[in-house]
All heavy atoms as TSV, in Angstrom:
chain	resi	resn	atom	element	x	y	z
A	1	MET	N	N	96.545	94.352	79.054
A	1	MET	CA	C	96.430	92.947	79.347
A	1	MET	C	C	96.987	92.696	80.758
A	1	MET	O	O	98.083	93.123	81.076
A	1	MET	CB	C	97.172	92.165	78.300
A	1	MET	CG	C	97.243	90.647	78.552
A	1	MET	SD	S	98.097	89.777	77.282
A	1	MET	CE	C	96.723	89.182	76.400
A	2	PRO	N	N	96.231	92.003	81.587
A	2	PRO	CA	C	96.678	91.751	82.982
A	2	PRO	C	C	98.007	91.017	83.093
A	2	PRO	O	O	98.821	91.258	83.954
A	2	PRO	CB	C	95.576	90.930	83.564
A	2	PRO	CG	C	94.324	91.250	82.774
A	2	PRO	CD	C	94.867	91.514	81.387
A	3	LYS	N	N	98.272	90.072	82.168
A	3	LYS	CA	C	99.509	89.269	82.223
A	3	LYS	C	C	100.703	90.202	82.095
A	3	LYS	O	O	101.686	90.030	82.802
A	3	LYS	CB	C	99.510	88.267	81.073
A	3	LYS	CG	C	100.756	87.435	81.077
A	3	LYS	CD	C	100.791	86.417	79.914
A	3	LYS	CE	C	102.116	85.727	79.917
A	3	LYS	NZ	N	102.248	84.850	78.744
A	4	ASP	N	N	100.654	91.185	81.178
A	4	ASP	CA	C	101.772	92.086	81.021
A	4	ASP	C	C	101.972	92.935	82.260
A	4	ASP	O	O	103.160	93.175	82.671
A	4	ASP	CB	C	101.524	93.011	79.802
A	4	ASP	CG	C	101.540	92.235	78.467
A	4	ASP	OD1	O	102.147	91.156	78.396
A	4	ASP	OD2	O	100.918	92.771	77.525
A	5	ALA	N	N	100.949	93.374	82.891
A	5	ALA	CA	C	101.065	94.175	84.071
A	5	ALA	C	C	101.648	93.367	85.211
A	5	ALA	O	O	102.496	93.885	85.975
A	5	ALA	CB	C	99.687	94.722	84.478
A	6	HIS	N	N	101.251	92.126	85.312
A	6	HIS	CA	C	101.802	91.267	86.388
A	6	HIS	C	C	103.311	90.977	86.091
A	6	HIS	O	O	104.120	90.989	87.047
A	6	HIS	CB	C	101.051	89.939	86.447
A	6	HIS	CG	C	99.707	90.056	87.099
A	6	HIS	ND1	N	99.582	90.307	88.486
A	6	HIS	CD2	C	98.488	89.989	86.590
A	6	HIS	CE1	C	98.276	90.309	88.748
A	6	HIS	NE2	N	97.587	90.168	87.623
A	7	ASN	N	N	103.672	90.735	84.863
A	7	ASN	CA	C	105.064	90.538	84.521
A	7	ASN	C	C	105.883	91.750	84.818
A	7	ASN	O	O	107.040	91.606	85.377
A	7	ASN	CB	C	105.180	90.169	83.018
A	7	ASN	CG	C	104.804	88.750	82.725
A	7	ASN	OD1	O	104.878	87.842	83.642
A	7	ASN	ND2	N	104.373	88.478	81.554
A	8	LYS	N	N	105.395	92.913	84.604
A	8	LYS	CA	C	106.132	94.168	84.850
A	8	LYS	C	C	106.336	94.274	86.346
A	8	LYS	O	O	107.402	94.669	86.827
A	8	LYS	CB	C	105.399	95.349	84.257
A	8	LYS	CG	C	106.192	96.624	84.188
A	8	LYS	CD	C	107.302	96.426	83.141
A	8	LYS	CE	C	108.008	97.761	82.902
A	8	LYS	NZ	N	109.144	97.622	82.030
A	9	ALA	N	N	105.304	94.067	87.121
A	9	ALA	CA	C	105.416	94.103	88.559
A	9	ALA	C	C	106.437	93.118	89.082
A	9	ALA	O	O	107.243	93.429	89.914
A	9	ALA	CB	C	103.999	93.814	89.188
A	10	ALA	N	N	106.398	91.877	88.507
A	10	ALA	CA	C	107.357	90.873	88.920
A	10	ALA	C	C	108.824	91.349	88.651
A	10	ALA	O	O	109.697	91.096	89.460
A	10	ALA	CB	C	107.086	89.546	88.218
A	11	GLU	N	N	109.033	91.938	87.517
A	11	GLU	CA	C	110.366	92.412	87.156
A	11	GLU	C	C	110.909	93.400	88.195
A	11	GLU	O	O	112.060	93.360	88.589
A	11	GLU	CB	C	110.360	93.072	85.776
A	11	GLU	CG	C	110.202	92.090	84.632
A	11	GLU	CD	C	110.047	92.757	83.281
A	11	GLU	OE1	O	110.294	93.962	83.166
A	11	GLU	OE2	O	109.600	92.094	82.344
A	12	HIS	N	N	110.002	94.349	88.590
A	12	HIS	CA	C	110.425	95.327	89.558
A	12	HIS	C	C	110.614	94.657	90.924
A	12	HIS	O	O	111.573	95.121	91.661
A	12	HIS	CB	C	109.449	96.482	89.627
A	12	HIS	CG	C	109.562	97.411	88.463
A	12	HIS	ND1	N	110.584	98.273	88.313
A	12	HIS	CD2	C	108.820	97.519	87.365
A	12	HIS	CE1	C	110.446	98.923	87.182
A	12	HIS	NE2	N	109.383	98.477	86.557
A	13	HIS	N	N	109.825	93.730	91.325
A	13	HIS	CA	C	110.020	93.032	92.584
A	13	HIS	C	C	111.380	92.299	92.556
A	13	HIS	O	O	112.124	92.325	93.598
A	13	HIS	CB	C	108.903	92.002	92.851
A	13	HIS	CG	C	107.677	92.649	93.357
A	13	HIS	ND1	N	107.563	93.221	94.581
A	13	HIS	CD2	C	106.428	92.717	92.822
A	13	HIS	CE1	C	106.340	93.671	94.790
A	13	HIS	NE2	N	105.640	93.378	93.718
A	14	GLU	N	N	111.712	91.662	91.443
A	14	GLU	CA	C	113.040	91.002	91.319
A	14	GLU	C	C	114.181	92.009	91.416
A	14	GLU	O	O	115.200	91.705	92.076
A	14	GLU	CB	C	113.097	90.200	90.039
A	14	GLU	CG	C	112.164	88.991	90.049
A	14	GLU	CD	C	111.983	88.340	88.708
A	14	GLU	OE1	O	112.526	88.835	87.678
A	14	GLU	OE2	O	111.318	87.295	88.655
A	15	SER	N	N	114.023	93.120	90.779
A	15	SER	CA	C	115.060	94.142	90.803
A	15	SER	C	C	115.235	94.646	92.243
A	15	SER	O	O	116.395	94.921	92.669
A	15	SER	CB	C	114.757	95.317	89.878
A	15	SER	OG	O	114.784	94.907	88.523
A	16	ALA	N	N	114.141	94.873	92.944
A	16	ALA	CA	C	114.222	95.323	94.305
A	16	ALA	C	C	114.925	94.277	95.197
A	16	ALA	O	O	115.826	94.635	95.989
A	16	ALA	CB	C	112.817	95.600	94.892
A	17	ALA	N	N	114.634	93.009	95.022
A	17	ALA	CA	C	115.260	91.961	95.761
A	17	ALA	C	C	116.758	91.945	95.523
A	17	ALA	O	O	117.562	91.824	96.476
A	17	ALA	CB	C	114.623	90.588	95.408
A	18	LYS	N	N	117.172	92.100	94.235
A	18	LYS	CA	C	118.617	92.089	93.926
A	18	LYS	C	C	119.301	93.297	94.621
A	18	LYS	O	O	120.416	93.125	95.159
A	18	LYS	CB	C	118.777	92.117	92.387
A	18	LYS	CG	C	118.470	90.849	91.684
A	18	LYS	CD	C	118.626	90.958	90.208
A	18	LYS	CE	C	118.179	89.696	89.487
A	18	LYS	NZ	N	118.247	89.843	88.046
A	19	SER	N	N	118.652	94.421	94.534
A	19	SER	CA	C	119.279	95.626	95.203
A	19	SER	C	C	119.374	95.465	96.700
A	19	SER	O	O	120.347	95.845	97.331
A	19	SER	CB	C	118.473	96.868	94.832
A	19	SER	OG	O	118.659	97.141	93.452
A	20	HIS	N	N	118.353	94.833	97.297
A	20	HIS	CA	C	118.377	94.543	98.722
A	20	HIS	C	C	119.596	93.629	99.093
A	20	HIS	O	O	120.261	93.884	100.071
A	20	HIS	CB	C	117.067	93.943	99.226
A	20	HIS	CG	C	115.963	94.907	99.474
A	20	HIS	ND1	N	116.052	95.954	100.422
A	20	HIS	CD2	C	114.769	95.084	98.878
A	20	HIS	CE1	C	114.916	96.662	100.389
A	20	HIS	NE2	N	114.139	96.113	99.450
A	21	LYS	N	N	119.752	92.593	98.250
A	21	LYS	CA	C	120.821	91.622	98.537
A	21	LYS	C	C	122.185	92.363	98.358
A	21	LYS	O	O	123.089	92.138	99.194
A	21	LYS	CB	C	120.769	90.490	97.570
A	21	LYS	CG	C	119.606	89.556	97.892
A	21	LYS	CD	C	119.509	88.437	96.901
A	21	LYS	CE	C	118.293	87.562	97.179
A	21	LYS	NZ	N	118.091	86.480	96.190
A	22	MET	N	N	122.326	93.193	97.351
A	22	MET	CA	C	123.570	93.936	97.167
A	22	MET	C	C	123.826	94.904	98.321
A	22	MET	O	O	124.962	95.012	98.820
A	22	MET	CB	C	123.518	94.711	95.856
A	22	MET	CG	C	123.586	93.852	94.636
A	22	MET	SD	S	125.082	92.815	94.493
A	22	MET	CE	C	126.373	94.019	94.459
A	23	ALA	N	N	122.775	95.552	98.790
A	23	ALA	CA	C	122.918	96.428	99.949
A	23	ALA	C	C	123.382	95.653	101.184
A	23	ALA	O	O	124.354	96.090	101.860
A	23	ALA	CB	C	121.579	97.133	100.260
A	24	ALA	N	N	122.866	94.465	101.398
A	24	ALA	CA	C	123.228	93.679	102.553
A	24	ALA	C	C	124.695	93.263	102.385
A	24	ALA	O	O	125.488	93.309	103.407
A	24	ALA	CB	C	122.352	92.426	102.610
A	25	GLU	N	N	125.124	92.894	101.151
A	25	GLU	CA	C	126.544	92.490	100.992
A	25	GLU	C	C	127.458	93.691	101.310
A	25	GLU	O	O	128.477	93.538	101.945
A	25	GLU	CB	C	126.739	92.059	99.546
A	25	GLU	CG	C	126.262	90.647	99.252
A	25	GLU	CD	C	126.576	90.217	97.808
A	25	GLU	OE1	O	127.609	90.675	97.271
A	25	GLU	OE2	O	125.806	89.380	97.289
A	26	HIS	N	N	127.126	94.842	100.755
A	26	HIS	CA	C	127.984	96.023	101.008
A	26	HIS	C	C	128.055	96.357	102.509
A	26	HIS	O	O	129.142	96.676	103.011
A	26	HIS	CB	C	127.505	97.206	100.175
A	26	HIS	CG	C	127.757	97.084	98.725
A	26	HIS	ND1	N	129.037	96.917	98.172
A	26	HIS	CD2	C	126.895	97.107	97.645
A	26	HIS	CE1	C	128.951	96.827	96.859
A	26	HIS	NE2	N	127.655	96.981	96.497
A	27	HIS	N	N	126.912	96.373	103.113
A	27	HIS	CA	C	126.938	96.642	104.557
A	27	HIS	C	C	127.737	95.638	105.367
A	27	HIS	O	O	128.448	96.001	106.279
A	27	HIS	CB	C	125.476	96.795	105.100
A	27	HIS	CG	C	124.807	98.086	104.778
A	27	HIS	ND1	N	125.265	99.285	105.236
A	27	HIS	CD2	C	123.705	98.331	103.997
A	27	HIS	CE1	C	124.431	100.248	104.731
A	27	HIS	NE2	N	123.528	99.697	103.971
A	28	GLY	N	N	127.637	94.369	104.937
A	28	GLY	CA	C	128.395	93.300	105.606
A	28	GLY	C	C	129.852	93.529	105.461
A	28	GLY	O	O	130.685	93.078	106.318
A	29	LYS	N	N	130.288	94.112	104.367
A	29	LYS	CA	C	131.686	94.375	104.120
A	29	LYS	C	C	132.182	95.715	104.702
A	29	LYS	O	O	133.336	96.126	104.523
A	29	LYS	CB	C	131.978	94.381	102.622
A	29	LYS	CG	C	131.786	93.051	101.913
A	29	LYS	CD	C	132.011	93.176	100.462
A	29	LYS	CE	C	131.708	91.919	99.671
A	29	LYS	NZ	N	131.871	92.077	98.248
A	30	GLY	N	N	131.239	96.443	105.339
A	30	GLY	CA	C	131.572	97.745	105.884
A	30	GLY	C	C	131.555	98.829	104.786
A	30	GLY	O	O	131.997	99.967	105.105
A	31	GLU	N	N	131.071	98.557	103.638
A	31	GLU	CA	C	130.963	99.550	102.550
A	31	GLU	C	C	129.606	100.222	102.635
A	31	GLU	O	O	128.732	100.021	101.806
A	31	GLU	CB	C	131.129	98.822	101.228
A	31	GLU	CG	C	132.450	98.130	101.089
A	31	GLU	CD	C	132.531	97.259	99.825
A	31	GLU	OE1	O	131.492	96.855	99.264
A	31	GLU	OE2	O	133.654	96.859	99.467
A	32	HIS	N	N	129.494	101.070	103.660
A	32	HIS	CA	C	128.164	101.617	103.973
A	32	HIS	C	C	127.653	102.594	102.904
A	32	HIS	O	O	126.450	102.654	102.659
A	32	HIS	CB	C	128.173	102.245	105.358
A	32	HIS	CG	C	128.521	101.198	106.405
A	32	HIS	ND1	N	127.727	100.164	106.678
A	32	HIS	CD2	C	129.617	101.091	107.217
A	32	HIS	CE1	C	128.309	99.377	107.641
A	32	HIS	NE2	N	129.411	99.956	107.977
A	33	ALA	N	N	128.515	103.361	102.305
A	33	ALA	CA	C	128.060	104.342	101.265
A	33	ALA	C	C	127.457	103.540	100.083
A	33	ALA	O	O	126.350	103.912	99.580
A	33	ALA	CB	C	129.218	105.184	100.785
A	34	LYS	N	N	128.161	102.480	99.671
A	34	LYS	CA	C	127.611	101.675	98.571
A	34	LYS	C	C	126.330	100.957	99.044
A	34	LYS	O	O	125.375	100.814	98.266
A	34	LYS	CB	C	128.635	100.623	98.158
A	34	LYS	CG	C	129.798	101.175	97.369
A	34	LYS	CD	C	130.775	100.094	96.957
A	34	LYS	CE	C	131.963	100.663	96.245
A	34	LYS	NZ	N	132.888	99.610	95.804
A	35	GLY	N	N	126.258	100.535	100.265
A	35	GLY	CA	C	125.073	99.920	100.831
A	35	GLY	C	C	123.873	100.873	100.800
A	35	GLY	O	O	122.791	100.461	100.458
A	36	ARG	N	N	124.125	102.096	101.193
A	36	ARG	CA	C	123.046	103.083	101.205
A	36	ARG	C	C	122.538	103.339	99.735
A	36	ARG	O	O	121.312	103.506	99.497
A	36	ARG	CB	C	123.439	104.402	101.842
A	36	ARG	CG	C	123.501	104.284	103.365
A	36	ARG	CD	C	123.728	105.638	104.012
A	36	ARG	NE	N	125.016	106.176	103.692
A	36	ARG	CZ	C	126.175	105.921	104.407
A	36	ARG	NH1	N	126.143	105.106	105.376
A	36	ARG	NH2	N	127.297	106.482	104.051
A	37	GLU	N	N	123.534	103.368	98.802
A	37	GLU	CA	C	123.138	103.569	97.385
A	37	GLU	C	C	122.286	102.451	96.932
A	37	GLU	O	O	121.277	102.662	96.261
A	37	GLU	CB	C	124.428	103.643	96.573
A	37	GLU	CG	C	124.190	103.979	95.145
A	37	GLU	CD	C	125.504	104.077	94.339
A	37	GLU	OE1	O	126.500	104.661	94.856
A	37	GLU	OE2	O	125.555	103.490	93.241
A	38	GLU	N	N	122.619	101.228	97.215
A	38	GLU	CA	C	121.826	100.047	96.790
A	38	GLU	C	C	120.491	100.061	97.559
A	38	GLU	O	O	119.465	99.671	96.962
A	38	GLU	CB	C	122.553	98.739	97.065
A	38	GLU	CG	C	123.676	98.507	96.090
A	38	GLU	CD	C	123.228	98.341	94.618
A	38	GLU	OE1	O	122.116	97.830	94.371
A	38	GLU	OE2	O	124.045	98.706	93.753
A	39	SER	N	N	120.479	100.476	98.792
A	39	SER	CA	C	119.233	100.580	99.540
A	39	SER	C	C	118.251	101.544	98.876
A	39	SER	O	O	117.031	101.292	98.776
A	39	SER	CB	C	119.471	101.007	100.969
A	39	SER	OG	O	120.136	99.973	101.656
A	40	ALA	N	N	118.811	102.694	98.416
A	40	ALA	CA	C	117.963	103.673	97.708
A	40	ALA	C	C	117.391	103.085	96.410
A	40	ALA	O	O	116.229	103.318	96.082
A	40	ALA	CB	C	118.782	104.934	97.431
A	41	LYS	N	N	118.216	102.304	95.654
A	41	LYS	CA	C	117.777	101.699	94.423
A	41	LYS	C	C	116.642	100.675	94.791
A	41	LYS	O	O	115.622	100.636	94.096
A	41	LYS	CB	C	118.895	100.968	93.753
A	41	LYS	CG	C	119.860	101.785	93.040
A	41	LYS	CD	C	120.947	100.966	92.369
A	41	LYS	CE	C	122.096	101.795	91.839
A	41	LYS	NZ	N	123.165	100.899	91.275
A	42	ALA	N	N	116.837	99.899	95.830
A	42	ALA	CA	C	115.852	98.950	96.238
A	42	ALA	C	C	114.533	99.617	96.581
A	42	ALA	O	O	113.457	99.133	96.207
A	42	ALA	CB	C	116.361	98.140	97.446
A	43	GLN	N	N	114.589	100.741	97.277
A	43	GLN	CA	C	113.406	101.462	97.641
A	43	GLN	C	C	112.675	101.954	96.389
A	43	GLN	O	O	111.404	101.847	96.341
A	43	GLN	CB	C	113.731	102.608	98.583
A	43	GLN	CG	C	112.543	103.280	99.174
A	43	GLN	CD	C	112.932	104.339	100.175
A	43	GLN	OE1	O	114.041	104.820	100.167
A	43	GLN	NE2	N	111.983	104.649	101.035
A	44	THR	N	N	113.405	102.487	95.441
A	44	THR	CA	C	112.807	102.907	94.231
A	44	THR	C	C	112.111	101.764	93.485
A	44	THR	O	O	110.952	101.874	93.033
A	44	THR	CB	C	113.821	103.628	93.311
A	44	THR	OG1	O	114.390	104.741	94.011
A	44	THR	CG2	C	113.206	104.052	91.976
A	45	HIS	N	N	112.816	100.675	93.367
A	45	HIS	CA	C	112.222	99.491	92.675
A	45	HIS	C	C	110.982	98.999	93.422
A	45	HIS	O	O	110.014	98.587	92.815
A	45	HIS	CB	C	113.244	98.348	92.573
A	45	HIS	CG	C	114.293	98.561	91.483
A	45	HIS	ND1	N	113.932	98.721	90.154
A	45	HIS	CD2	C	115.643	98.667	91.587
A	45	HIS	CE1	C	115.040	98.896	89.507
A	45	HIS	NE2	N	116.111	98.881	90.298
A	46	SER	N	N	111.058	98.979	94.743
A	46	SER	CA	C	109.893	98.549	95.539
A	46	SER	C	C	108.663	99.420	95.338
A	46	SER	O	O	107.579	98.947	95.221
A	46	SER	CB	C	110.314	98.538	97.052
A	46	SER	OG	O	111.227	97.526	97.302
A	47	LYS	N	N	108.944	100.737	95.288
A	47	LYS	CA	C	107.822	101.638	95.044
A	47	LYS	C	C	107.185	101.423	93.657
A	47	LYS	O	O	106.009	101.327	93.528
A	47	LYS	CB	C	108.323	103.096	95.153
A	47	LYS	CG	C	107.232	104.123	94.929
A	47	LYS	CD	C	107.745	105.535	95.035
A	47	LYS	CE	C	106.620	106.530	94.715
A	47	LYS	NZ	N	107.170	107.886	94.520
A	48	THR	N	N	108.046	101.245	92.667
A	48	THR	CA	C	107.572	101.000	91.302
A	48	THR	C	C	106.833	99.658	91.236
A	48	THR	O	O	105.799	99.534	90.591
A	48	THR	CB	C	108.690	101.088	90.289
A	48	THR	OG1	O	109.374	102.375	90.443
A	48	THR	CG2	C	108.250	100.931	88.869
A	49	ALA	N	N	107.380	98.677	91.935
A	49	ALA	CA	C	106.741	97.338	91.894
A	49	ALA	C	C	105.344	97.433	92.521
A	49	ALA	O	O	104.386	96.796	92.007
A	49	ALA	CB	C	107.614	96.366	92.727
A	50	ARG	N	N	105.230	98.146	93.616
A	50	ARG	CA	C	103.922	98.298	94.252
A	50	ARG	C	C	102.945	98.983	93.256
A	50	ARG	O	O	101.785	98.508	93.130
A	50	ARG	CB	C	104.024	99.143	95.493
A	50	ARG	CG	C	102.690	99.309	96.215
A	50	ARG	CD	C	102.834	100.123	97.506
A	50	ARG	NE	N	101.535	100.392	98.061
A	50	ARG	CZ	C	100.872	99.620	98.883
A	50	ARG	NH1	N	101.367	98.408	99.156
A	50	ARG	NH2	N	99.660	99.962	99.350
A	51	GLU	N	N	103.413	100.037	92.618
A	51	GLU	CA	C	102.492	100.755	91.650
A	51	GLU	C	C	102.020	99.769	90.544
A	51	GLU	O	O	100.826	99.723	90.170
A	51	GLU	CB	C	103.242	101.940	91.053
A	51	GLU	CG	C	103.464	103.040	92.075
A	51	GLU	CD	C	104.429	104.094	91.561
A	51	GLU	OE1	O	104.974	103.939	90.453
A	51	GLU	OE2	O	104.649	105.071	92.287
A	52	HIS	N	N	102.968	98.969	90.010
A	52	HIS	CA	C	102.600	98.037	88.949
A	52	HIS	C	C	101.744	96.898	89.499
A	52	HIS	O	O	100.848	96.439	88.789
A	52	HIS	CB	C	103.886	97.469	88.298
A	52	HIS	CG	C	104.536	98.392	87.335
A	52	HIS	ND1	N	103.993	98.602	86.053
A	52	HIS	CD2	C	105.606	99.231	87.455
A	52	HIS	CE1	C	104.755	99.499	85.450
A	52	HIS	NE2	N	105.718	99.866	86.306
A	53	SER	N	N	102.001	96.482	90.726
A	53	SER	CA	C	101.162	95.432	91.389
A	53	SER	C	C	99.696	95.925	91.465
A	53	SER	O	O	98.734	95.198	91.218
A	53	SER	CB	C	101.676	95.050	92.720
A	53	SER	OG	O	102.899	94.404	92.624
A	54	GLU	N	N	99.538	97.177	91.930
A	54	GLU	CA	C	98.180	97.721	92.089
A	54	GLU	C	C	97.528	97.841	90.707
A	54	GLU	O	O	96.318	97.549	90.594
A	54	GLU	CB	C	98.245	99.062	92.777
A	54	GLU	CG	C	98.657	98.973	94.245
A	54	GLU	CD	C	98.854	100.276	94.947
A	54	GLU	OE1	O	98.888	101.314	94.257
A	54	GLU	OE2	O	99.088	100.276	96.135
A	55	MET	N	N	98.287	98.234	89.707
A	55	MET	CA	C	97.705	98.380	88.376
A	55	MET	C	C	97.313	96.949	87.834
A	55	MET	O	O	96.235	96.781	87.292
A	55	MET	CB	C	98.803	98.986	87.426
A	55	MET	CG	C	98.222	99.416	86.099
A	55	MET	SD	S	99.480	100.107	85.012
A	55	MET	CE	C	100.765	100.771	86.106
A	56	ALA	N	N	98.196	95.973	88.054
A	56	ALA	CA	C	97.931	94.587	87.618
A	56	ALA	C	C	96.656	94.081	88.304
A	56	ALA	O	O	95.809	93.412	87.711
A	56	ALA	CB	C	99.108	93.695	87.877
A	57	HIS	N	N	96.572	94.304	89.627
A	57	HIS	CA	C	95.375	93.870	90.396
A	57	HIS	C	C	94.123	94.471	89.784
A	57	HIS	O	O	93.105	93.818	89.615
A	57	HIS	CB	C	95.529	94.231	91.843
A	57	HIS	CG	C	94.387	93.830	92.707
A	57	HIS	ND1	N	94.115	92.541	92.963
A	57	HIS	CD2	C	93.431	94.571	93.301
A	57	HIS	CE1	C	93.031	92.449	93.741
A	57	HIS	NE2	N	92.598	93.690	93.912
A	58	GLY	N	N	94.170	95.819	89.562
A	58	GLY	CA	C	93.038	96.481	88.966
A	58	GLY	C	C	92.639	95.899	87.640
A	58	GLY	O	O	91.432	95.732	87.354
A	59	LYS	N	N	93.616	95.574	86.802
A	59	LYS	CA	C	93.328	95.021	85.497
A	59	LYS	C	C	92.744	93.582	85.667
A	59	LYS	O	O	91.857	93.236	84.929
A	59	LYS	CB	C	94.541	94.946	84.659
A	59	LYS	CG	C	94.934	96.378	84.145
A	59	LYS	CD	C	96.191	96.343	83.247
A	59	LYS	CE	C	96.562	97.775	82.805
A	59	LYS	NZ	N	97.681	97.772	81.856
A	60	SER	N	N	93.261	92.847	86.614
A	60	SER	CA	C	92.742	91.509	86.866
A	60	SER	C	C	91.323	91.615	87.307
A	60	SER	O	O	90.472	90.733	86.908
A	60	SER	CB	C	93.567	90.800	87.882
A	60	SER	OG	O	94.843	90.490	87.399
A	61	GLN	N	N	90.974	92.534	88.154
A	61	GLN	CA	C	89.606	92.650	88.674
A	61	GLN	C	C	88.646	93.054	87.554
A	61	GLN	O	O	87.528	92.620	87.535
A	61	GLN	CB	C	89.576	93.703	89.774
A	61	GLN	CG	C	90.284	93.323	91.061
A	61	GLN	CD	C	89.620	92.079	91.725
A	61	GLN	OE1	O	88.421	92.013	91.789
A	61	GLN	NE2	N	90.454	91.148	92.117
A	62	SER	N	N	89.105	93.854	86.623
A	62	SER	CA	C	88.257	94.259	85.543
A	62	SER	C	C	87.975	93.171	84.526
A	62	SER	O	O	87.047	93.284	83.740
A	62	SER	CB	C	88.794	95.541	84.831
A	62	SER	OG	O	89.969	95.186	84.100
A	63	GLN	N	N	88.758	92.097	84.547
A	63	GLN	CA	C	88.574	90.971	83.641
A	63	GLN	C	C	87.562	90.009	84.079
A	63	GLN	O	O	87.200	89.129	83.363
A	63	GLN	CB	C	89.939	90.280	83.437
A	63	GLN	CG	C	91.003	91.101	82.747
A	63	GLN	CD	C	90.693	91.380	81.320
A	63	GLN	OE1	O	90.294	90.490	80.571
A	63	GLN	NE2	N	90.869	92.589	80.933
A	64	LYS	N	N	87.062	90.151	85.310
A	64	LYS	CA	C	86.081	89.213	85.878
A	64	LYS	C	C	84.746	89.384	85.210
A	64	LYS	O	O	84.305	90.330	84.777
A	64	LYS	CB	C	85.936	89.379	87.400
A	64	LYS	CG	C	87.181	88.852	88.092
A	64	LYS	CD	C	86.947	88.960	89.628
A	64	LYS	CE	C	88.179	88.373	90.300
A	64	LYS	NZ	N	88.003	88.389	91.717
């Protein structure tokens, strides 16, 4: 179902955004190791979000 795929993509986009914000906070405090760790998490969530977005788009196109 396209709705489920879109929701899953949205969840990963939100997780990526949270990790990006945490990385920025850590870097701002000079906690660069923690910042890099959060940046890596953000990158992973972003990659997964993109995969789910592409899947959702494909499912939406097949519903036409």
